[in-house]
N, C-alpha and C positions, 0 to 999 in steps of 0.2 A: 146810585144812592143806596146807602145801607139802611136797614131797618133800625129804628130807635125803639127800645122797650123802656117803659117807665114803671118802676115799682115803688110803692109807698112803704116806708118803715115807720110804724107807729108803736108807741109804748116801749121803746128801748132807750137806754142811755146812749150817749154819743159814742162811747167806745164800742158798746155792743152793736149799735147800728152800723158802725164802720166795718166791724168784723162780719156782720151779717151780709152786708153789701159785697165785701171781698169774697165771701164763700159762695154767694149765689149769683154773682155777675157771670154772664155767659160770654162776654167779650174780653179781649186782651186789655182794653182800656175802657174804663167806665167813669161816669160822672157822679160824684156824691154831692148832693145839693140840699139846702134847707128850703123850706116853703116860703121864706120871705126874700128869696133871691130869684130873679128872672133873667134869662138870656136876653141879649139885646143885639139885634142885627141879623142880616141874612146869612144863611148857610152856617150858622154858629157851630153846630155839632160837627159838620164836615170839616170846617176850617180847624177846629180844635183837634180832631182826630189826626188830620194831616200833620200838624205841628208836633203832636206827641209821637207819632210814628217816625217822623224825621229826626227826632231827638231822644234816643233811648236812654241817655244819661239822666233824664228828668223822670222822676217817679211820680211827682205830684205837681200840678200846675193849676193856675186859676186864670180868670179873665180880669180885666180892669173895670172897676166901678165907674159908672157915668156920673156919680155924685162927687162933686169937686172935693169935699172934705175927706173922702175916702180914697182918692186917687193916688195919694202919695206924691212926694216932690221929686219925681224922676222922669226922665225921658227914655223911651226904648229906642236904642240906636237903630238907624236905618239899616235894613237888611238882616236884622236880628229876628229870628222866628220865635224864640223863647228867651226872655231875659231872666237870668238867675236872680232870685230874691229869696230871703228866708221867710218862713212862717206864712205860707199862703193858706187861704180859707175857701169857703164856698163861693161860687161853684168850684168844686175840686175835681179836676181830671186826675184819675188815679190809674196807675199801671197795675194790672192784676198780678198777684203772686208775691207782692212785697209785704203787705200787712199780714201779721200772724198773731197767734195767741200770746206772743211775747210783747205785744203792744201794751205799754203800761196803763194802769188805771189812771183816769184824770177827770178833773172837773171841767164843765163847759168852758169856763174862762181860761183854762190851761190848754185847750185843744191844739192851737196852732204851734205853741212852743214844744209841747210833748211830741207832736207829729214831726216837727222839724228835727228835734234831737234823735228821734227814732230813725228817720230816713238818713240823717247824717252818719249815724253809726253804721248803717248798711252801705254807705258809699254813694248814695243817690243825691240828686239835686232837686230843688223846687224852683218854680219860676212863674212868670206872667207871660201868657201867650199874646204876642203882638197882634193888635188889631181886633182882639175879642173883648167885648164889653158886657157888663151885666148891670142890672138895677138892683140895689140892695135896699129894701124897704126898711129894714132895721128891726131889731128885737122889739117885740111888742106888736108887730104887724103880722106875726106868724098866726096861722089859723088855729093853732093848738098851743096852749100854754107850755106844753112839754116840747115844743118845736118838732114838727113833722119833718122827717128826712126822707130822702129817696135816692135811688141810683138808677 
């Protein structure tokens, strides 16, 4: 089992927090998360790392929300480790070395589409990791009005 390190990023905008995590992460794959999103299930980190390491064409992946209204109207095909979908969000498994200072400025509500376009230009995919789930409490449940982020 690998060691998991948790770092809190406070008082930075979303773009700055992402670039901070990218710069300071010590592993080849890191998880960027918001404080209103919780992993759900056993061996969550290990299972996500395995899927990301097996699928290097994916730069960013997320898990699937257990909340029905957020799950999306799709089925992940049997035997698929990561299903390609656009515009994934927290919790975000990110491959180190992809985000750079050329990441455009953006507002919180533009985060997913800006990141999607950025990764697409670089030739990378985004997806949902099969079998991984999370609980999203939703905006307003964050412990900090500025949304605390971590990696």
